[in-house]
N, C-alpha and C positions, 0 to 999 in steps of 0.2 A: 373319712374319704371326703375330698372336697378337691373343687377345681383348682387349674393351677394360678388364676388369679387370686383366689381367698389363702390358698396356700402360702403365696408371694405377702398377701398380706399380715397373716398371720408370724410368719418366722421373718417378716421384717427384710425380705432378701429381692432383687431385680427377678422379673418373670424370666428373663434369659438365666439367671444364674438357679433358678427350680428346677428349669429344663435340663441346665447342664448336670445339676445332681441327680435327678432320673437317668440321663445318660453314663452315670460313670456309678450307675447302683448305689449309690448315697442316702437317696430316697427311694421308696418301691412306688409305683403309679401303673395303672391299669387304664384301658378306654373300654370307655363305658359307653351305649347309648344316651344320648342326649335329649333335649326336650322336644326338636325335630329331628329325632329318629339317628342325626348325622353324631359320629363315636366324638366322646372328649374323650381328656385325661383327667381321672379322678387320680387325687396322691394323699397316700395313706401319710399322716401329721406323724411327725417322729416323739417320742420325749419330749416333756419340757430339759432346756439345757443341750438341747441336741446341736453339734455344732459341724462343721464340713471346710472344708479346701474355701469355698464360695465365701463363706460366713467370715470366716477368718480376714479372707481380702477384703471385704464390705469393712470388717471392724475396725480395720487398721488404714482403711484409707482416707486420707485428710481431706476433707469437705472446703471448699471455696464458695462463698456466698456468691463470689462475682462472675458473672459470665458474659460470652461475648451473646448478639442477640441473631447471630448466623454462622456458617459454618465457614465464610471464608475468614472467619476471625478478624473480622478488620474493624473500623471504626470505634466507637466509645465500648466500652464494657459498663454492663450496668449490675446491680445489686437484684440476686436471687431471694423476693421475699417470703414465696413460698412455693412451692409443687405438688399440681394434683394429679390424677388421674382421671380419662376420660369413661364414661362406658365402655370403649372401645380400646380401651388398653392403651391410650395415647396418653403421652406426657406433656403436662399442662403448665409450661413454667408462669409465672404471677412475678415480675418485676416491679422494684419498691416506684418507678418512674411510669408505668403502665402502658411501655415498648410492648409491642403485642411477638411475640416467637415463639417456633414450635416444637423447640430442643433447646437444652443446656450445652452449651459448649465452654468448658469451664479456661477460667483467665487464671493461674495462678501466679504469675509475674507481669508487673505493669507497673506506670508510675499515674501519678493523681491526675497526671496531663490527659489520661485514657479514660477517665471516669466519667459516665454521663453527667453532666453537672446537677439535673433532678434528680439523680441516685444519691450524687452527694451530698444536696441537702436534704433528702430524706434521712439518709445515714447519719448527719450529721445531727438533726432534728430528734432523730429517736434513739441515739445514743449507740446506734451501732457499731461494733468494730470496722474497722477501714481498711486491715489490712490483716491478714495471716500472718502468725508467729512466725518469728523466721525470715519475714520480708525485708 
């Protein structure tokens, strides 16, 4: 039995998908007292090779390394160098140009003119893909 966060890391699914799998009965979970006596959900890890509707959706989803820096989806788009998760389960995107943002708003359709100049220089210097296939 592991926490939802640990199940998310081990199964390589977002925590929201782990919760949905629990609601749908695809994963077994129970509430247990935590360290501070507040109840927490503990998930029973499935056998190796387990899949669900959530895993199929995540595995089939195209990923664009390009994103908008805010929810208005205006201005320039940036290259997501990596994404980490804080101790409080917050998404922490790290953009190539070091612009700060709090989430990732994917940019799948864009023109070169919309790309942040610093990200464009970084992409070219590192030999990273400029666009997704099919764009």
